[in-house]
NUMIDO-72865 format. One record per residue (C-alpha): residue number from 1; x, y, z. Coordinates in Angstrom, 2 decimals. Layout:
% residues N
ATOM     n        px        py        pz
ATOM   NUM         X         Y         Z
...
% end
This chain:
% residues 279
ATOM     n        px        py        pz
ATOM     1     -3.98    153.37     84.73
ATOM     2     -1.02    153.53     82.24
ATOM     3     -0.48    149.82     83.02
ATOM     4     -3.81    148.65     81.62
ATOM     5     -2.59    148.18     78.01
ATOM     6      0.12    145.96     79.24
ATOM     7     -2.31    143.85     81.34
ATOM     8     -4.71    143.51     78.41
ATOM     9     -1.89    142.17     76.23
ATOM    10     -1.46    139.31     78.67
ATOM    11     -5.06    138.04     78.03
ATOM    12     -6.80    135.64     80.52
ATOM    13     -3.81    133.36     81.00
ATOM    14     -2.59    132.18     84.45
ATOM    15      0.90    131.04     85.41
ATOM    16      4.08    132.15     86.99
ATOM    17      5.30    134.06     83.96
ATOM    18      2.11    136.29     83.98
ATOM    19      2.33    136.69     87.74
ATOM    20      5.86    137.94     87.51
ATOM    21      4.99    140.40     84.64
ATOM    22      2.14    141.83     86.74
ATOM    23      4.35    142.13     89.82
ATOM    24      6.95    144.08     87.77
ATOM    25      4.32    146.55     86.61
ATOM    26      3.44    147.58     90.24
ATOM    27      6.88    147.11     91.92
ATOM    28      7.89    150.73     92.23
ATOM    29      4.63    152.08     93.48
ATOM    30      4.27    149.17     96.01
ATOM    31      7.69    149.59     97.31
ATOM    32      6.88    153.29     97.97
ATOM    33      3.76    152.15     99.92
ATOM    34      5.86    149.68    102.00
ATOM    35      8.11    152.55    103.01
ATOM    36      5.21    154.66    104.04
ATOM    37      3.41    152.03    106.06
ATOM    38      5.57    149.63    108.19
ATOM    39      4.26    146.71    109.88
ATOM    40      2.65    147.43    113.27
ATOM    41      3.03    144.04    114.71
ATOM    42      4.20    140.87    112.88
ATOM    43      3.64    137.07    113.18
ATOM    44      0.70    137.02    115.57
ATOM    45      0.01    133.38    116.21
ATOM    46     -3.68    132.80    115.81
ATOM    47     -3.30    128.95    116.02
ATOM    48     -0.81    126.19    116.50
ATOM    49      0.54    125.57    113.04
ATOM    50      3.63    127.48    111.82
ATOM    51      1.46    128.99    109.05
ATOM    52     -1.05    130.40    111.56
ATOM    53      0.41    133.82    111.53
ATOM    54     -0.98    137.22    110.79
ATOM    55      0.46    140.83    110.59
ATOM    56     -1.30    144.09    111.66
ATOM    57     -0.89    147.55    110.04
ATOM    58     -2.03    150.90    111.35
ATOM    59     -1.12    154.51    110.50
ATOM    60     -2.32    156.53    113.36
ATOM    61     -3.15    156.29    117.16
ATOM    62     -6.88    156.25    116.79
ATOM    63     -8.93    153.59    118.62
ATOM    64    -11.96    151.48    117.65
ATOM    65    -10.90    151.26    114.01
ATOM    66    -12.70    148.90    111.60
ATOM    67    -10.47    145.88    111.03
ATOM    68     -9.92    144.52    107.59
ATOM    69     -8.36    141.00    107.20
ATOM    70     -6.86    140.13    103.80
ATOM    71     -6.63    136.43    102.74
ATOM    72     -4.27    135.85     99.79
ATOM    73     -4.61    133.67     96.83
ATOM    74     -2.28    131.13     95.34
ATOM    75     -4.20    128.11     93.87
ATOM    76     -4.17    126.48     97.39
ATOM    77     -0.45    125.94     96.88
ATOM    78      1.35    129.25     97.19
ATOM    79      1.20    132.63     98.89
ATOM    80      2.42    134.53    101.84
ATOM    81      1.31    137.55    103.95
ATOM    82      4.31    139.51    102.60
ATOM    83      6.60    142.00    104.32
ATOM    84     10.25    140.83    104.93
ATOM    85     11.02    142.36    101.57
ATOM    86      7.95    141.20     99.76
ATOM    87      5.19    143.74     99.20
ATOM    88      2.69    141.26     97.65
ATOM    89     -0.40    140.83     99.89
ATOM    90      0.97    143.01    102.68
ATOM    91      0.10    145.88    100.27
ATOM    92     -3.57    145.17    100.72
ATOM    93     -3.19    145.60    104.57
ATOM    94     -1.18    148.65    104.16
ATOM    95     -3.62    150.29    101.93
ATOM    96     -6.37    149.54    104.40
ATOM    97     -4.26    151.17    107.14
ATOM    98     -3.85    154.30    105.01
ATOM    99     -7.50    154.47    104.54
ATOM   100     -7.92    154.75    108.36
ATOM   101     -8.57    151.11    109.26
ATOM   102     -6.58    148.44    111.06
ATOM   103     -5.19    146.39    108.34
ATOM   104     -4.53    142.63    108.77
ATOM   105     -3.02    139.99    106.44
ATOM   106     -2.82    136.21    107.27
ATOM   107     -1.01    133.03    106.15
ATOM   108     -2.98    129.83    106.09
ATOM   109     -2.14    126.13    105.53
ATOM   110     -1.15    125.09    102.02
ATOM   111     -0.85    122.14     99.88
ATOM   112      0.67    119.62     99.86
ATOM   113     -0.12    119.31    103.52
ATOM   114     -3.47    121.15    103.55
ATOM   115     -6.78    119.57    102.57
ATOM   116    -10.27    120.99    102.34
ATOM   117    -11.73    122.52    104.58
ATOM   118     -8.49    123.61    106.47
ATOM   119     -8.21    127.04    104.59
ATOM   120    -11.69    127.89    105.83
ATOM   121    -10.94    126.65    109.34
ATOM   122     -7.94    129.00    109.34
ATOM   123    -10.03    132.00    108.42
ATOM   124    -12.41    131.09    111.24
ATOM   125     -9.54    130.82    113.70
ATOM   126     -8.02    134.14    112.48
ATOM   127    -11.27    135.98    112.82
ATOM   128    -11.62    134.60    116.35
ATOM   129     -8.10    135.85    117.20
ATOM   130     -8.88    139.25    115.83
ATOM   131    -12.10    139.38    117.87
ATOM   132    -10.22    138.67    120.87
ATOM   133     -7.14    140.79    120.47
ATOM   134     -7.64    143.80    118.07
ATOM   135     -8.88    146.07    120.82
ATOM   136     -5.34    145.99    122.14
ATOM   137     -4.00    147.39    118.82
ATOM   138     -6.71    150.02    118.18
ATOM   139     -9.30    147.85    116.33
ATOM   140    -12.93    147.39    116.99
ATOM   141    -13.73    143.61    117.32
ATOM   142    -17.36    144.29    116.37
ATOM   143    -16.40    145.61    113.02
ATOM   144    -14.23    142.93    111.37
ATOM   145    -14.23    142.69    107.56
ATOM   146    -12.63    139.90    105.53
ATOM   147    -11.27    140.23    101.97
ATOM   148    -10.04    137.39     99.89
ATOM   149     -8.89    136.90     96.36
ATOM   150     -8.93    133.51     94.31
ATOM   151     -8.15    130.73     96.82
ATOM   152     -8.57    133.32     99.64
ATOM   153    -12.12    134.04     98.44
ATOM   154    -12.69    130.33     98.49
ATOM   155    -11.47    130.05    102.08
ATOM   156    -13.71    132.90    103.24
ATOM   157    -16.59    131.34    101.62
ATOM   158    -15.77    128.02    103.22
ATOM   159    -15.51    129.81    106.66
ATOM   160    -19.17    130.80    106.01
ATOM   161    -20.19    127.30    105.20
ATOM   162    -18.40    126.02    108.39
ATOM   163    -19.72    128.79    110.65
ATOM   164    -22.80    130.73    109.15
ATOM   165    -22.58    133.22    111.98
ATOM   166    -18.99    134.08    111.52
ATOM   167    -18.65    137.31    113.55
ATOM   168    -17.73    139.72    110.59
ATOM   169    -19.46    142.82    109.42
ATOM   170    -19.01    142.10    105.79
ATOM   171    -17.06    140.08    103.23
ATOM   172    -15.31    141.09     99.98
ATOM   173    -14.79    138.19     97.51
ATOM   174    -12.53    138.77     94.56
ATOM   175    -12.42    136.20     91.76
ATOM   176    -13.40    133.13     94.00
ATOM   177    -14.59    129.75     93.21
ATOM   178    -18.00    128.82     94.87
ATOM   179    -19.37    125.69     93.04
ATOM   180    -20.96    127.07     89.86
ATOM   181    -18.47    125.41     87.59
ATOM   182    -17.03    121.83     87.30
ATOM   183    -14.05    120.83     89.34
ATOM   184    -10.67    121.55     87.62
ATOM   185     -8.12    118.83     87.88
ATOM   186     -5.45    121.12     89.35
ATOM   187     -7.76    121.81     92.41
ATOM   188     -8.44    118.10     93.07
ATOM   189     -5.58    117.69     95.51
ATOM   190     -7.16    120.26     97.82
ATOM   191    -10.88    120.10     96.98
ATOM   192    -11.12    116.29     96.61
ATOM   193    -12.67    114.20     93.77
ATOM   194    -15.78    115.00     91.63
ATOM   195    -17.77    112.90     94.01
ATOM   196    -17.05    115.26     96.90
ATOM   197    -16.78    118.53     95.04
ATOM   198    -20.39    119.74     94.99
ATOM   199    -20.84    118.99     98.72
ATOM   200    -17.66    120.76     99.69
ATOM   201    -17.87    123.87     97.73
ATOM   202    -19.56    126.87     99.62
ATOM   203    -22.09    127.78     96.98
ATOM   204    -24.99    127.49     99.34
ATOM   205    -23.28    129.43    102.10
ATOM   206    -22.45    132.45    100.01
ATOM   207    -25.79    132.47     98.15
ATOM   208    -27.82    132.33    101.47
ATOM   209    -25.68    134.48    103.77
ATOM   210    -27.16    137.64    105.11
ATOM   211    -23.74    139.09    105.78
ATOM   212    -23.16    142.10    103.45
ATOM   213    -21.02    141.07    100.42
ATOM   214    -19.03    142.81     97.83
ATOM   215    -18.23    140.65     94.86
ATOM   216    -15.71    141.46     92.01
ATOM   217    -14.15    139.82     88.98
ATOM   218    -11.73    141.22     86.47
ATOM   219    -12.35    141.77     82.78
ATOM   220     -9.39    139.42     81.95
ATOM   221    -10.29    136.77     84.57
ATOM   222    -10.23    133.36     83.11
ATOM   223    -13.80    132.27     81.88
ATOM   224    -14.15    129.94     84.77
ATOM   225    -13.86    132.78     87.35
ATOM   226    -16.22    134.99     85.32
ATOM   227    -18.82    132.22     85.33
ATOM   228    -18.50    131.77     89.02
ATOM   229    -19.05    135.51     89.54
ATOM   230    -22.13    135.53     87.23
ATOM   231    -23.42    132.42     88.77
ATOM   232    -23.36    133.84     92.37
ATOM   233    -24.73    137.19     91.14
ATOM   234    -27.68    135.47     89.54
ATOM   235    -28.51    133.12     92.42
ATOM   236    -28.27    136.16     94.90
ATOM   237    -30.80    137.96     92.76
ATOM   238    -33.07    135.00     92.65
ATOM   239    -32.87    134.47     96.48
ATOM   240    -32.78    137.95     97.82
ATOM   241    -34.54    139.91     95.09
ATOM   242    -31.49    142.11     94.57
ATOM   243    -27.83    141.59     93.55
ATOM   244    -25.09    142.17     96.07
ATOM   245    -22.72    145.12     95.59
ATOM   246    -20.39    144.18     92.83
ATOM   247    -17.67    145.24     90.50
ATOM   248    -16.48    144.14     87.07
ATOM   249    -13.07    145.63     87.13
ATOM   250    -12.12    146.75     83.56
ATOM   251     -8.59    146.48     82.49
ATOM   252     -7.29    144.02     84.96
ATOM   253     -6.60    140.21     85.24
ATOM   254     -6.77    137.53     87.81
ATOM   255     -3.50    138.62     89.43
ATOM   256     -3.53    142.41     88.86
ATOM   257     -6.97    142.79     90.57
ATOM   258     -5.40    142.19     94.01
ATOM   259     -1.88    143.28     93.24
ATOM   260     -2.61    146.76     92.07
ATOM   261     -4.37    147.66     95.31
ATOM   262     -2.21    150.51     96.86
ATOM   263     -1.30    152.02     93.50
ATOM   264     -2.70    155.10     91.59
ATOM   265     -5.52    153.08     90.10
ATOM   266     -7.97    153.50     92.93
ATOM   267    -11.31    152.32     91.42
ATOM   268    -11.45    149.03     93.28
ATOM   269     -9.75    150.45     96.41
ATOM   270    -12.27    153.22     96.68
ATOM   271    -15.16    150.77     96.08
ATOM   272    -13.92    148.56     99.01
ATOM   273    -13.45    151.53    101.32
ATOM   274    -16.92    152.78    100.54
ATOM   275    -18.45    149.30    101.07
ATOM   276    -16.78    149.21    104.58
ATOM   277    -17.67    152.69    105.59
ATOM   278    -21.23    152.14    104.57
ATOM   279    -21.57    149.41    107.17
% end
């Protein structure tokens, strides 16, 4: 929690400089987590592309564990499942493994090659691979949960648009874009033009799904991401008569909300674990 004043001082800005500042705040704690929880099996191929790879983490020998797949962010352009010297994103799967789950973290296709809806297609393919193979590694194929941050949340929501009956037990969406705000020009290479944007965004899918959701945004998320969170919360209330389980995480920004998972600040970690165990 002692990092919160430093995060607050960064405001709501995005960019590589802010990302590096956030990474430095958590580096020592995350390296300790990496030492505690080595990868169980790396680079499982869930599809034909070189980016179709995922890693698995587990800390014990128990069987039939809930499976928690993390889908990283990166503005459709950047990001990696981590390990090989990088704790970012792998830390999420490691934390889920320490909680008693089978943790997984995936790569997916990126710009400039990837275009909508390929990120969502990759999530569908990764879930299908997990359903077919996790029993071999101690996981329960009937209890797969997906968690995504930023672009990763978009890809999970898109997967629900492509496959409304996606075989998952629940989804956690951190600071995603669903279609409640206008297209940002920097997302046009992946999402397409304004003419296509409304039809392509997964607003209807996440508003209508009966799959349990946990939604979150950060106090210092950019206003666009906060508006998306509030838009989805409001529409869920209108459609279902109740809001989904949700967190507005005080003291964190767009990057730190996912990157601090695995550190001493356990507020969001405990909420995610509680969400999974309740289901």
